[in-house]
C-alpha positions in Angstrom: -28.4 18.0 -7.2 -29.7 19.3 -3.8 -32.7 17.3 -4.0 -30.5 13.9 -4.6 -28.2 14.9 -2.1 -30.7 15.4 0.7 -32.5 12.3 -0.2 -29.5 10.1 -0.3 -28.3 11.5 3.1 -31.7 10.2 4.4 -31.1 6.9 3.0 -27.8 6.5 4.3 -29.2 7.4 7.8 -32.0 4.9 7.5 -29.2 1.9 7.6 -31.2 -1.5 7.0 -34.1 -0.2 4.6 -37.4 -2.2 4.9 -38.8 -3.6 1.8 -41.8 -1.2 1.7 -39.5 1.9 2.1 -37.3 0.5 -0.8 -40.4 0.3 -3.1 -41.5 4.1 -2.0 -38.0 5.1 -2.8 -37.7 3.4 -6.2 -41.0 5.0 -7.2 -39.6 8.3 -6.0 -36.5 8.0 -7.9 -38.6 6.8 -11.1 -40.7 10.2 -11.0 -37.2 12.0 -10.4 -35.8 10.1 -13.4 -38.8 11.3 -15.6 -38.5 14.7 -14.7 -34.6 15.0 -14.9 -34.1 12.4 -17.9 -30.6 13.6 -18.7 -29.3 12.9 -14.7 -26.8 10.2 -13.9 -27.3 10.8 -10.2 -30.9 9.9 -10.3 -30.0 6.4 -12.3 -26.9 5.8 -9.9 -28.4 6.2 -6.6 -31.2 3.6 -6.8 -28.4 0.9 -7.2 -27.6 1.3 -3.7 -30.7 0.4 -2.2 -32.3 -1.9 -4.8 -32.1 -5.5 -4.6 -32.5 -9.0 -6.5 -34.5 -8.7 -9.8 -35.1 -5.0 -9.5 -31.3 -4.1 -9.0 -30.6 -6.3 -12.1 -32.8 -4.2 -14.2 -31.9 -0.9 -13.0 -28.0 -2.0 -13.2 -28.5 -3.1 -16.9 -30.1 0.2 -18.0 -27.5 2.0 -16.1 -24.6 0.0 -17.7 -25.8 -0.3 -21.2 -25.4 3.3 -22.2 -22.1 3.9 -20.4 -20.5 0.9 -22.3 -21.7 1.9 -25.6 -20.3 5.8 -24.8 -17.0 4.0 -23.7 -16.9 5.4 -19.9 -13.5 4.0 -18.3 -14.6 5.0 -14.8 -17.8 2.8 -15.2 -16.2 0.1 -12.8 -14.7 2.9 -10.2 -18.5 4.2 -10.3 -19.8 0.5 -9.4 -17.0 -0.2 -7.1 -18.8 0.6 -3.8 -21.6 -2.1 -4.7 -19.2 -5.0 -4.6 -19.4 -4.5 -0.7 -23.0 -5.2 -0.9 -23.9 -8.9 -0.4 -25.3 -10.5 -3.7 -24.7 -7.4 -6.1 -21.2 -8.5 -7.1 -22.5 -11.8 -8.6 -25.6 -10.0 -10.4 -23.1 -7.5 -12.0 -20.9 -10.4 -13.0 -23.7 -12.3 -14.7 -24.8 -9.2 -16.4 -21.6 -8.1 -17.9 -20.9 -11.7 -19.1 -24.5 -11.8 -20.6 -23.7 -8.5 -22.5 -20.4 -9.5 -23.6 -21.6 -13.1 -24.9 -24.4 -11.3 -26.7 -21.9 -8.6 -28.1 -19.9 -11.5 -29.5 -22.7 -13.3 -31.0 -24.9 -10.9 -32.6 -23.0 -7.5 -32.3 -25.5 -6.0 -30.1 -27.2 -6.1 -26.6 -29.7 -9.0 -25.5 -33.3 -8.3 -27.0 -31.8 -5.5 -29.2 -31.9 -5.4 -33.0 -29.5 -2.4 -33.1 -26.0 -3.0 -33.8 -23.4 -1.6 -31.2 -20.3 0.1 -32.4 -17.1 -2.4 -32.2 -15.8 -0.3 -29.2 -18.6 -1.8 -27.3 -17.3 -5.1 -27.0 -13.6 -3.7 -26.0 -15.2 -1.6 -23.2 -17.3 -4.6 -21.9 -14.1 -6.7 -21.6 -12.4 -3.7 -19.9 -15.1 -3.8 -17.3 -15.1 -7.5 -17.0 -11.1 -7.6 -16.3 -11.8 -5.1 -13.4 -14.4 -7.1 -12.1 -12.6 -10.5 -11.9 -9.6 -8.4 -10.6 -11.9 -7.2 -7.9 -13.0 -11.0 -7.2 -9.3 -12.0 -7.0 -9.9 -14.4 -10.1 -6.6 -13.1 -11.7 -6.3 -15.7 -14.5 -9.7 -14.8 -16.1 -9.1 -10.9 -15.3 -5.5 -11.2 -17.5 -7.4 -13.4 -20.3 -10.2 -10.6 -20.4 -7.7 -7.7 -20.6 -5.7 -9.5 -23.1 -8.6 -10.1 -25.1 -9.5 -6.3 -25.1 -5.8 -5.2 -25.9 -5.9 -7.7 -29.0 -9.1 -6.2 -29.8 -7.9 -2.4 -29.9 -4.2 -2.3 -29.1 -4.1 1.7 -28.9 -6.1 2.3 -25.7 -3.7 3.5 -22.8 -6.3 2.7 -20.2 -6.0 -1.3 -21.2 -2.5 -1.3 -20.4 -2.9 0.7 -17.1 -5.6 -1.7 -15.7 -3.5 -4.8 -16.6 -0.6 -3.1 -15.1 -2.8 -2.8 -11.8 -4.1 -6.5 -12.3 -0.3 -8.0 -12.4 0.2 -5.8 -9.2 -2.4 -7.6 -7.3 -1.0 -10.8 -8.7 2.4 -10.1 -7.0 4.4 -9.5 -10.1 5.6 -6.0 -9.4 8.3 -6.0 -12.1 6.0 -6.9 -14.9 3.3 -4.5 -13.5 6.1 -1.5 -13.9 6.9 -2.6 -17.4 3.2 -2.6 -18.4 2.9 1.0 -16.7 5.7 2.2 -18.6 4.6 0.7 -22.0 1.4 3.0 -21.0 3.5 6.1 -20.4 5.3 5.6 -23.7 2.0 5.8 -25.5 1.3 9.2 -24.4 4.4 11.2 -23.2 2.3 14.2 -22.2 0.1 12.7 -19.9 1.2 13.5 -16.3 -1.4 11.2 -14.6 -0.2 8.1 -16.6 3.6 9.2 -15.8 2.7 9.2 -12.1 1.1 5.8 -12.4 4.2 4.5 -14.0 6.4 6.0 -11.3 4.3 4.7 -8.5 4.5 1.0 -10.1 8.4 1.4 -10.3 8.6 2.2 -6.7 6.6 -0.4 -5.7 9.1 -2.7 -7.5 11.8 -1.1 -5.8 13.3 0.6 -9.1 13.9 3.8 -7.3 16.7 5.3 -9.8 14.4 4.6 -12.8 11.3 6.0 -11.1 13.2 9.1 -10.2 14.1 9.7 -13.8 10.6 9.1 -15.0 9.1 11.6 -12.4 11.4 14.5 -13.4 10.2 14.5 -17.0 7.4 16.7 -15.5 9.5 18.9 -13.2 10.3 22.4 -13.7 14.0 23.0 -15.5 14.9 19.6 -14.8 16.0 20.2 -11.4 15.3 16.4 -10.6 14.1 15.4 -7.3 14.9 18.8 -5.6 11.7 20.2 -7.6 9.7 17.1 -6.3 10.5 18.5 -2.8 9.8 22.2 -3.6 6.1 20.9 -5.1 5.7 19.1 -1.8 5.2 15.7 -3.9 4.3 13.9 -0.8 3.0 10.7 -2.6 6.4 10.4 -4.3 8.3 10.8 -1.2 6.2 8.2 0.8 6.4 5.8 -1.7 10.4 6.5 -2.2 10.7 6.0 1.5 8.5 2.8 1.6 10.9 1.3 -1.2 14.2 2.5 0.6 13.1 1.0 3.9 12.4 -2.4 2.1 15.6 -2.5 0.8 17.3 -1.8 4.1 18.5 2.0 3.2 17.4 3.4 6.2 19.2 6.8 5.8 17.4 7.4 2.5 14.2 6.2 4.0 14.2 8.5 6.9 15.3 11.4 4.3 12.1 10.9 2.5 9.9 10.3 5.4 11.3 13.4 7.4 10.7 15.5 4.2 6.8 14.9 4.4 7.0 15.7 7.9 8.6 19.0 6.9 6.1 20.0 4.5 3.3 19.7 7.3 5.7 22.0 9.5 5.7 24.5 6.6 2.2 24.2 6.1 1.6 24.9 10.0 3.8 28.2 9.6 1.7 29.3 6.3 -1.1 29.5 8.4 0.2 32.4 10.4 -0.1 34.6 7.3 -3.8 34.5 7.2 -4.8 35.5 11.0 -4.5 39.1 10.5 -5.4 39.0 7.1 -8.8 37.0 7.9 -9.6 39.6 10.5 -8.8 42.6 8.4 -11.0 41.4 5.6 -13.7 39.9 7.9 -13.7 36.7 6.4 -14.6 34.9 9.6 -16.3 32.0 8.3 -13.2 31.0 6.0 -11.2 31.8 9.0 -12.8 29.5 11.5 -12.7 26.5 8.9 -9.1 27.3 8.7 -8.6 27.0 12.2 -10.5 23.7 12.2 -8.3 22.7 9.5 -5.2 23.4 11.3 -6.5 21.5 14.3 -6.7 18.1 12.2 -3.7 18.9 10.0 -1.5 16.0 11.5 -4.5 13.6 11.3 -3.9 13.5 7.6 -3.3 10.0 6.0 -0.1 11.6 4.4 1.4 12.7 7.8 0.5 9.4 9.6 2.4 7.0 7.0 5.5 9.4 7.2 5.5 9.3 11.0 4.8 5.6 11.2 7.6 5.0 8.3 10.3 7.4 10.5 9.3 5.4 13.6 9.8 1.9 11.8 13.3 3.2 10.9 14.2 4.4 14.2 13.2 1.1 15.7 15.4 -0.7 13.4 18.0 1.6 14.2 17.5 0.8 17.7 17.4 -3.0 17.2 20.5 -3.3 14.8 22.9 0.0 15.7 25.4 1.1 13.5 29.0 0.5 14.2 31.2 3.5 15.7 34.3 4.6 14.0 36.2 2.9 16.8 34.5 -0.5 15.9 35.1 0.0 12.2 38.7 0.8 13.0 39.1 -2.4 15.3 37.3 -4.5 12.4 39.8 -3.2 9.9 42.9 -3.6 12.2 42.2 -7.5 12.4 42.1 -7.9 8.7 45.3 -9.0 6.6 47.3 -5.9 5.3 46.4 -6.8 1.5 42.6 -6.9 2.3 43.1 -3.7 4.5 44.9 -1.8 1.6 42.2 -3.0 -1.1 39.2 -1.9 1.4 40.8 1.4 1.6 41.4 2.0 -2.0 37.8 0.9 -2.4 36.3 3.6 0.0 38.6 6.3 -1.4 37.1 5.5 -4.9 33.7 5.1 -3.7 34.0 8.6 -2.2 35.4 10.1 -5.2 32.9 8.6 -7.3 29.9 10.1 -5.4 31.8 13.5 -5.2 32.0 13.6 -8.8 28.4 12.5 -9.7 27.1 15.2 -7.2 29.4 18.1 -9.2 28.2 16.8 -12.5 24.5 16.8 -11.4 24.8 20.4 -10.0 26.5 21.3 -13.3 24.0 20.0 -15.3 21.2 21.6 -13.4 23.1 24.9 -13.6 23.7 24.5 -17.2 20.0 23.5 -17.8 18.8 26.8 -15.8 21.0 29.2 -17.7 20.0 27.6 -21.3 16.4 28.2 -20.4 16.4 31.6 -18.5 19.7 33.2 -19.2 20.4 33.6 -15.6 22.6 31.3 -13.5 20.5 30.2 -10.6 22.7 28.4 -7.7 20.3 26.3 -5.5 21.6 25.4 -2.1 23.6 21.9 -1.9 22.0 19.4 0.3 24.8 18.6 3.0 23.2 15.1 3.6 21.5 14.0 0.3 21.5 10.3 1.5 20.5 10.7 5.0 23.7 9.5 6.4 23.6 12.1 9.5 20.1 11.3 10.1 21.0 7.4 10.9 23.9 8.7 13.3 21.3 9.7 16.1 22.6 8.7 19.5 18.9 7.8 20.8 16.8 6.8 17.8 13.8 5.9 20.8 13.7 9.5 21.6 13.4 10.6 17.8 10.9 8.0 17.6 8.9 9.2 20.5 8.9 12.6 19.1 6.4 11.5 16.2 4.7 8.7 18.3 3.5 11.9 20.5 1.9 13.5 17.3 0.4 10.3 16.3 -1.3 9.6 19.7 -2.9 13.1 19.8 -4.1 13.5 16.3 -4.5 9.6 15.3 -6.0 7.6 18.2 -8.3 5.5 16.6 -5.7 4.0 14.2 -4.7 0.3 15.0 -0.9 1.0 13.8 -0.7 4.2 16.1 -0.7 1.8 19.2 1.1 -1.2 17.9 4.0 1.4 17.3 3.5 2.7 20.9 3.8 -0.9 22.2 7.1 -1.4 20.3 8.7 1.7 21.6 7.4 1.7 25.3 8.6 -1.9 25.4 11.9 -1.0 24.4 12.1 2.0 26.7 10.9 -0.4 29.5 7.8 2.2 30.0 5.6 -0.7 31.3 2.4 1.2 32.0 2.7 3.2 28.9 2.9 -0.3 27.1 0.1 -1.3 28.7 -2.1 1.3 27.9 -1.4 0.9 24.3 -2.5 -2.8 25.2 -5.7 -1.4 26.3 -6.1 0.7 23.1 -5.5 -2.0 20.8 -8.1 -4.5 22.6 -10.6 -1.6 22.3 -10.1 -1.0 18.7 -9.8 -4.6 17.4 -9.3 -7.7 19.8 -9.3 -10.2 17.2 -6.3 -8.7 15.1 -3.5 -11.1 15.3 -1.0 -8.3 16.2 -3.2 -7.0 19.1 -3.0 -10.7 20.3 0.8 -10.8 19.8 1.3 -7.8 21.8 -1.2 -8.7 24.6 0.3 -12.0 25.3 4.0 -10.9 24.7 3.5 -8.0 27.1 2.3 -10.2 30.2 5.0 -12.7 29.3 7.5 -9.8 30.0 5.7 -8.9 32.8 5.7 -12.4 34.3 9.8 -12.5 33.8 10.3 -9.2 35.7 12.1 -9.6 39.0 10.2 -8.9 42.2 9.7 -5.4 42.8 12.1 -3.5 45.5 11.4 0.0 45.3 8.0 1.9 46.2 7.8 2.8 42.1 8.1 -0.9 41.2 5.9 -2.0 43.8 3.3 1.0 42.6 3.8 -0.4 39.0 3.1 -3.9 39.8 0.1 -3.1 41.9 -1.4 -1.6 38.5 -0.5 -4.4 36.8 -2.2 -6.8 39.1 -5.3 -4.5 39.1 -5.5 -4.3 35.3 -4.9 -7.9 34.5 -8.5 -9.2 35.2 -9.8 -6.5 32.9 -8.7 -8.4 29.9 -11.3 -11.1 29.2 -8.7 -13.2 26.8 -6.7 -13.7 30.2 -9.6 -14.1 32.9 -8.8 -17.3 34.8 -6.5 -18.6 32.0 -2.5 -19.1 31.4 -0.9 -17.2 28.6 -0.7 -21.0 27.0 -4.4 -21.6 27.5 -5.3 -17.8 26.2 -3.2 -18.5 23.3 -4.9 -21.9 22.4 -8.5 -20.2 22.7 -7.4 -17.7 20.2 -6.2 -20.6 17.9 -9.8 -22.0 18.4 -11.5 -19.1 17.7 -9.6 -18.3 14.3 -8.4 -21.9 13.2 -9.1 -21.3 9.7 -7.1 -18.1 9.2 -3.5 -18.4 8.4 -2.4 -14.9 9.8 -4.0 -15.9 12.8 -2.4 -19.4 13.1 0.9 -17.7 12.3 0.6 -15.3 15.2 -0.2 -18.4 17.3 2.7 -20.1 16.4 4.9 -17.4 16.9 3.8 -16.9 20.2 3.8 -20.6 21.2 7.6 -20.2 20.2 8.0 -17.2 22.3 6.4 -18.9 25.3 8.0 -22.2 24.8 11.1 -21.9 22.8 11.6 -25.9 22.8 8.3 -26.2 20.9 9.7 -24.9 17.9 8.9 -28.0 15.6 5.3 -27.8 17.0 5.0 -23.8 16.0 6.3 -25.0 12.5 3.9 -27.7 12.2 0.9 -25.4 13.3 1.8 -23.2 10.3 2.5 -25.9 7.9 -0.9 -27.7 8.6 -2.8 -24.6 7.7 -5.2 -25.4 4.4 -5.6 -23.1 1.6 -9.5 -23.9 0.9 -11.9 -22.4 -1.5 -13.8 -19.3 0.1 -17.4 -18.4 -0.2 -18.1 -14.9 -1.8 -21.4 -13.4 -1.0 -22.9 -16.7 0.3 -21.8 -18.7 -2.8 -18.9 -21.2 -3.2 -16.2 -19.1 -5.5 -13.0 -20.1 -6.8 -11.0 -18.0 -4.6 -8.5 -19.2 -2.2 -8.5 -18.2 1.7 -4.8 -17.3 1.7 -3.8 -13.8 0.6 -0.5 -13.2 -1.0 0.8 -10.5 1.6 -0.2 -13.0 4.6 2.0 -15.7 3.0 4.9 -13.6 2.6 4.7 -12.6 6.1 4.5 -16.1 7.0 7.6 -17.1 5.1 9.5 -14.1 6.6 8.4 -15.5 10.2 9.8 -18.7 9.3 13.0 -17.5 7.8 13.9 -15.1 10.6 11.9 -15.5 13.8 11.4 -19.2 13.9 14.9 -19.7 11.9 13.9 -22.9 10.2 15.2 -22.4 6.6 14.0 -26.1 5.6 10.4 -25.0 6.5 10.9 -21.7 4.8 11.9 -23.4 1.5 9.0 -25.8 1.9 6.5 -22.9 2.4 8.1 -20.9 -0.6 7.7 -23.9 -2.9 4.1 -24.6 -1.6 3.2 -20.7 -2.3 4.6 -20.8 -5.5 1.8 -23.4 -6.7 -0.9 -20.9 -5.5 0.3 -17.7 -6.5 1.5 -18.4 -10.1 2.5 -14.8 -10.8 4.3 -13.8 -7.7 7.9 -12.9 -8.0 8.6 -13.3 -4.6 7.7 -17.0 -4.5 9.0 -17.6 -7.9 5.7 -18.6 -9.5 5.6 -20.3 -12.8 3.9 -17.5 -14.7 5.8 -14.6 -13.1 8.3 -12.4 -14.7 11.2 -13.9 -12.5 10.7 -17.1 -14.6 10.4 -15.5 -17.9 11.9 -12.6 -19.5 11.8 -9.4 -17.3 15.2 -9.1 -15.0 16.4 -6.4 -12.6 19.2 -4.4 -14.0 22.0 -4.0 -11.5 22.8 -0.7 -12.8 19.9 1.4 -11.9 17.4 -1.1 -11.0 15.2 -0.7 -14.1 13.4 -3.4 -15.7 15.6 -4.9 -18.7 15.4 -7.9 -20.9 17.6 -10.9 -21.3 20.2 -10.5 -23.8 19.7 -12.6 -27.1 15.7 -12.3 -26.8 13.3 -10.0 -28.4 11.6 -7.2 -26.7 8.4 -8.9 -25.3 7.2 -9.6 -21.9 5.6 -13.0 -22.2 2.0 -13.2 -21.0 2.5 -10.6 -18.2 2.7 -7.8 -20.5 4.0 -6.8 -23.9 6.9 -4.2 -24.4 7.1 -4.1 -28.3 9.7 -1.9 -29.9 9.1 0.9 -27.4 12.6 1.5 -26.1 13.7 4.2 -28.3 10.6 6.4 -26.9 11.9 6.0 -23.4 14.8 8.6 -24.4 12.4 11.3 -25.3 12.0 14.1 -22.9 9.5 16.8 -22.6 
């Protein structure tokens, strides 16, 4: 393996490899394959540098035995090749040829030997993932349904179908399919975790928590997930709560992740004296390096960004104080005031009772299993209500922003959040610094363009400087403005039009230009809306060939709809856009596509956010996933 690794490191450093070097490498790996005929690495590595017919031959020789063996991870193994020009098309043609031959003759092309029946199922399994990667979701669902009909007892088929439905935008059906896969093997922790992730993506938080605690210790509910530092669950829960507008719960989850990293930092102190005493200096140096880059980890970055977004929302929409609530209540008629007070008292009593019952159940389970009564400390703020009552949300956001700026300076989102925080704090020069970093990282990103134009629009509206400090800041701004090539010798309107001409075919770029047009010229709202509605969802080419994939992406279309609904405040245009997108994204529940679960049988239960079925209908999920009489299994516990 060391030989393969060294050779592969040299290949990667070469970058674009000349044709004669490819032939030499091919001959080298042929010799190694003859010498180490049972090695998979010596067969897989050439696929990264071979091209055209040689790649086709090597890929077929590599894929055939793995399909026969039934290796579920084959697509994950070949996934990086889809970023190489032309190779995705070759893989698609190759798998289609193998699939057709297996259906016609029961064997591979050019072979007289019959393959086992499972080979066709694994070929369809790979083909579904291939079309999912190519964003041809109708074909992908057809292939995976064919594989499920061939062998309905393979859990991986349902997991992949759940992933395909997630990509189509039908999150409720994806959660239902993931739950069906979970019920097929209740002892598989990975499948259970995948199901929990799908439920959280569908904002079914209560059901996701009940599913996650099936694998926790002594049934201690989510407290055990916190003790285990299950950060992926806390991040997904926080994002779900943030989407639903429950800022307190979202902050509770995001700050829990931050607390884990603080605990990791404190735990490192136990090793300083130990490593020096045991003379394990190499491990000690590695630990110090790890500590230096601890806060650059992706989980911490996601948690910090989520917390900052929560604080920004709190600043933009502050909570009402007690006096303001009293004033609002005093304006109500006596009858409504009495009903509201009774409702609040009942809600408080119900929440208190549920908390007491939860604690009693936990203690009873612990006593039954261990014979000892273990009382855990009660969380005084389980829903994060105290966290959202901060007096200065921007000061709290700045704490995490400093860590992001220090440990994730090359992340675009870091400087986007820095711009938002500093603009609200009226820190003009710090906002300018964020703009310069955004231009350095990606000047063509629509969010970078938005920040640039909004910043100088704000600067142009500032009053004439009076104090020495204001004059100094103004001088810095005047000196730095020519440094931005986008604004050199242009007004903000001209710079915005130039950006549009450069990215006219991109939907999300057109939306950014339309938003800025409305910001710069509020009287041109109709023109901004027309700019968005004139966007064309053309077929785009993939790897140089005309494909069947539309240029619009689902997330971009959702962003545009929210822009029309909230920023431009044009409800008629938003309705037209939603109806238009429903024709393109047939499985999207957000747009109400005709093939989505929103228009079929899946519905959201108001009690716990779980996926349920309409009354009076059988337990099946249309074409987006079947759920056949597995409800009884959901009540089983490990």
